[in-house]
C-alpha positions as CSV (number, residue, x, y, z in Angstrom):
1,M,67.8,169.9,64.1
2,L,69.0,168.4,60.9
3,R,70.5,170.9,58.5
4,D,68.7,170.1,55.2
5,K,70.9,169.8,52.1
6,P,68.6,169.6,49.1
7,A,70.9,167.2,47.1
8,Q,71.2,164.9,50.1
9,R,67.7,165.0,51.5
10,R,66.9,161.4,50.5
11,L,69.0,158.4,49.5
12,V,67.6,155.5,47.5
13,H,69.5,152.2,47.3
14,S,68.5,148.9,45.9
15,L,69.4,145.3,46.6
16,G,67.8,143.0,44.1
17,R,64.1,143.8,44.1
18,M,64.3,145.6,47.4
19,I,64.7,149.3,47.7
20,F,65.8,151.4,50.7
21,I,64.3,154.8,50.9
22,G,64.0,157.7,53.3
23,P,63.5,159.7,55.2
24,V,59.8,159.2,54.6
25,S,56.6,160.3,56.4
26,E,53.0,159.1,56.7
27,K,54.1,155.4,57.0
28,S,53.1,154.9,60.7
29,R,50.4,152.3,59.8
30,Q,52.9,150.1,57.9
31,C,55.4,150.5,60.6
32,E,52.8,149.6,63.3
33,S,52.0,146.4,61.3
34,I,55.7,145.4,61.3
35,L,55.9,146.0,65.1
36,R,52.8,143.9,65.6
37,S,54.4,141.0,63.8
38,L,57.1,141.0,66.6
39,P,55.2,140.6,69.9
40,R,58.2,139.2,71.8
41,W,60.0,142.5,71.2
42,F,57.1,144.9,71.1
43,G,54.5,143.3,73.3
44,V,53.7,146.3,75.4
45,E,50.9,148.1,73.6
46,S,51.8,151.7,74.8
47,A,55.4,151.3,73.7
48,L,54.4,149.8,70.4
49,L,52.1,152.7,69.7
50,E,54.8,155.2,70.7
51,Y,57.3,153.6,68.3
52,A,54.8,153.6,65.5
53,Q,53.9,157.3,66.2
54,S,57.6,158.3,66.4
55,T,57.9,157.4,62.7
56,E,56.0,160.6,62.0
57,N,58.3,162.7,64.2
58,Y,61.8,161.4,63.5
59,P,63.5,160.5,60.3
60,T,62.3,157.1,59.2
61,F,63.7,154.8,56.5
62,L,62.1,151.8,54.8
63,A,63.1,148.6,53.1
64,Q,60.5,147.8,50.5
65,E,59.8,145.2,47.9
66,S,57.2,146.5,45.4
67,E,54.8,148.3,47.7
68,D,55.4,146.0,50.6
69,V,57.2,147.6,53.6
70,L,59.5,144.9,55.0
71,A,61.4,146.9,57.6
72,F,61.8,150.4,59.0
73,L,64.5,152.2,61.0
74,T,63.8,155.5,62.9
75,V,66.7,157.7,64.0
76,R,66.7,160.5,66.5
77,E,69.1,163.5,66.7
78,H,70.6,164.3,70.1
79,F,73.3,166.6,68.8
80,P,74.2,167.3,65.1
81,E,77.1,164.8,65.3
82,S,75.4,162.2,67.5
83,W,72.2,160.4,66.7
84,E,70.4,157.3,68.1
85,V,68.7,154.3,66.4
86,H,65.3,154.9,68.0
87,C,63.7,151.8,66.5
88,L,64.6,149.1,64.0
89,A,62.1,146.4,63.1
90,V,62.0,143.8,60.3
91,R,58.7,142.0,59.6
92,A,58.8,138.6,61.5
93,E,58.6,136.4,58.4
94,R,61.5,138.2,56.7
95,R,64.0,138.2,59.7
96,G,67.3,136.6,59.1
97,E,67.6,137.7,55.4
98,G,70.0,140.6,56.0
99,I,67.3,143.3,55.5
100,G,68.0,145.0,58.9
101,R,71.7,145.0,58.2
102,A,71.2,146.5,54.7
103,L,68.7,149.1,56.0
104,H,71.1,150.1,58.8
105,T,73.9,150.6,56.2
106,H,71.6,152.8,54.1
107,V,70.7,154.9,57.1
108,E,74.3,155.1,58.2
109,Q,75.3,156.4,54.8
110,W,72.5,159.1,54.9
111,L,73.7,160.1,58.4
112,A,77.3,160.4,57.2
113,L,76.3,162.7,54.4
114,H,74.7,164.9,57.1
115,G,77.9,165.1,59.2
116,V,76.9,162.5,61.9
117,R,79.9,160.9,63.5
118,V,78.4,158.7,66.3
119,L,75.4,156.5,66.6
120,Q,74.0,154.9,69.8
121,V,71.3,152.4,70.5
122,K,69.6,151.3,73.7
123,T,68.4,147.7,74.3
124,M,67.9,145.3,77.2
125,A,71.2,144.3,78.9
126,A,72.3,140.7,79.3
127,A,70.8,140.6,82.8
128,H,67.4,140.2,81.0
129,P,66.7,136.5,80.3
130,S,65.0,137.1,77.0
131,P,66.5,135.2,74.0
132,E,65.0,137.8,71.7
133,Y,67.1,140.6,73.3
134,A,70.2,138.3,73.2
135,E,69.6,138.2,69.4
136,T,69.2,142.0,69.4
137,R,72.6,142.5,71.2
138,H,74.3,140.0,68.8
139,F,72.9,141.9,65.8
140,Y,74.2,145.3,66.9
141,S,77.5,143.8,67.9
142,S,77.8,142.2,64.4
143,I,77.4,145.6,62.7
144,G,80.0,147.3,64.8
145,Y,78.3,148.6,67.9
146,L,80.3,148.4,71.2
147,P,78.8,148.3,74.7
148,L,79.2,151.6,76.5
149,E,77.3,151.3,79.8
150,V,74.5,149.5,81.6
151,F,71.9,151.5,83.4
152,P,70.2,149.3,86.0
153,Q,67.1,151.5,86.6
154,F,66.7,153.3,83.3
155,W,63.4,151.6,82.2
156,G,62.5,150.5,85.7
157,P,63.4,147.8,88.3
158,Q,64.8,144.6,86.7
159,L,64.9,146.4,83.2
160,H,68.6,147.0,82.8
161,M,69.3,149.1,79.8
162,L,72.5,148.6,77.7
163,Q,73.8,151.5,75.7
164,L,75.8,150.7,72.6
165,V,77.7,153.1,70.4
166,K,79.3,153.0,67.0
167,Q,81.3,155.4,64.9
168,V,79.5,156.3,61.7
169,Q,81.3,155.0,58.6
170,N,82.0,157.4,55.8
171,A,79.5,157.5,52.9
172,I,80.5,155.9,49.7
């Protein structure tokens, strides 16, 4: 598990009126609300509830304007040096503003401060016809992730999973 360093427990950054904070807890309701605004990505109720609940179990970071939570990113530790982006979601009406990119940068800096060297993320592979997952793959590629492997049966028949990886950049 994460080695807690008191001076590095939380990072707070700002971008205009938006702040990036975390890790936080007790925000599963706000995170669930964001997921519900994105039914084309999170349309399976059991998965949506699992992602919302995971915000209480894994380090979760928020993008906020005033008290409004606009986005969240949850990470999961596999080994001290390698973690996974478990879930990243930006409220539907705020997508395309760079919030997800900025939040990911915030989280990446926090991870670098804690000695993390590699990040991975799993998403639907190109074999899936969804334009939403094509956007997801493009987003991760644009922030430096590289495809590592496709697992044809990971999530079930016809649900090819693409694993992407990225080297964590040094904190500033």
